[in-house]
C-alpha positions as CSV (number, residue, x, y, z in Angstrom):
1,X,81.5,46.2,-42.4
2,X,81.7,44.1,-45.7
3,X,78.3,42.9,-47.2
4,X,77.4,39.3,-46.5
5,X,77.3,38.3,-50.3
6,X,81.2,39.6,-49.9
7,X,82.3,37.2,-47.5
8,X,83.4,33.7,-47.9
9,X,84.0,31.0,-44.7
10,X,86.0,28.3,-44.8
11,X,86.3,27.7,-41.2
12,X,85.6,24.4,-39.1
13,X,82.7,25.8,-36.9
14,X,78.5,26.8,-38.0
15,X,78.5,27.4,-41.7
16,X,77.0,31.4,-42.8
17,X,73.5,30.7,-43.1
18,X,71.3,32.1,-45.8
19,X,70.3,35.6,-45.6
20,X,66.9,34.5,-45.6
21,X,67.2,31.9,-43.0
22,X,68.4,35.1,-40.7
23,X,65.9,37.6,-41.6
24,X,63.1,35.1,-40.1
25,X,65.1,34.0,-37.2
26,X,65.4,38.0,-36.6
27,X,62.0,38.2,-37.1
28,X,61.0,35.5,-34.6
29,X,63.6,36.9,-31.7
30,X,60.9,40.2,-32.5
31,X,57.9,38.9,-32.6
32,X,57.3,34.9,-33.1
33,X,54.4,34.7,-34.6
34,X,52.4,38.0,-33.8
35,X,52.5,37.1,-30.3
36,X,53.9,40.0,-29.6
37,X,56.8,38.5,-27.7
38,X,59.7,37.3,-28.8
39,X,60.9,33.5,-29.1
40,X,63.6,33.3,-26.4
41,X,60.8,35.8,-24.2
42,X,58.2,32.9,-24.0
43,X,58.4,30.7,-21.2
44,X,59.5,27.0,-21.6
45,X,56.0,26.3,-20.0
46,X,53.9,27.6,-22.8
47,X,52.2,25.5,-25.7
48,X,54.5,28.2,-28.0
49,X,57.6,26.0,-27.0
50,X,56.0,22.5,-27.2
51,X,54.8,23.2,-30.9
52,X,58.1,24.8,-31.6
53,X,59.6,21.5,-30.4
54,X,57.1,18.8,-31.7
55,X,57.3,20.8,-35.1
56,X,61.0,20.5,-35.0
57,X,60.6,17.0,-34.5
58,X,58.6,16.4,-37.5
59,X,60.4,18.3,-39.6
60,X,63.6,16.3,-38.7
61,X,61.9,13.1,-39.2
62,X,60.9,14.0,-42.1
63,X,64.1,15.2,-43.6
64,X,66.2,12.6,-42.3
65,X,63.3,10.0,-43.2
66,X,63.2,8.7,-39.2
67,X,60.5,6.0,-38.9
68,X,57.7,6.6,-37.1
69,X,58.9,3.5,-34.6
70,X,61.8,6.2,-33.5
71,X,61.6,8.7,-31.1
72,X,63.8,12.2,-31.5
73,X,65.7,12.8,-28.8
74,X,67.0,16.9,-28.2
75,X,69.5,16.7,-25.5
76,X,71.6,19.1,-23.7
77,X,75.4,18.9,-22.8
78,X,76.6,17.6,-25.9
79,X,78.3,14.5,-26.7
80,X,79.6,13.6,-23.2
81,X,75.6,12.5,-22.0
82,X,75.3,10.3,-25.7
83,X,78.2,8.7,-25.0
84,X,77.5,7.7,-21.8
85,X,74.1,7.1,-21.8
86,X,74.7,3.2,-23.4
87,X,76.8,2.2,-20.2
88,X,74.5,3.3,-18.0
89,X,71.8,0.2,-19.7
90,X,74.6,-2.1,-18.3
91,X,73.8,-0.9,-14.7
92,X,72.0,-3.2,-12.1
93,X,68.6,-2.0,-11.5
94,X,67.7,-1.7,-8.1
């Protein structure tokens, strides 16, 4: 297997991540914040999940300079759901 430093990737998909980012992520998969459980093993109902989402929202808003009167949304379903949303506002209610 080639070393990570020997790989140059020009694909259209996701880019190579820095090794330190992958190492941090791998540690979180094994033991998130010294809880004894990996991040994928925590329930979405636990406070850890809410903390992760809130921190990600705050980091993204800060990085992209999103004003406080806007909300950051994490949505599943890809772009299909996002393209459908504007048309739902045109539907009659009630």
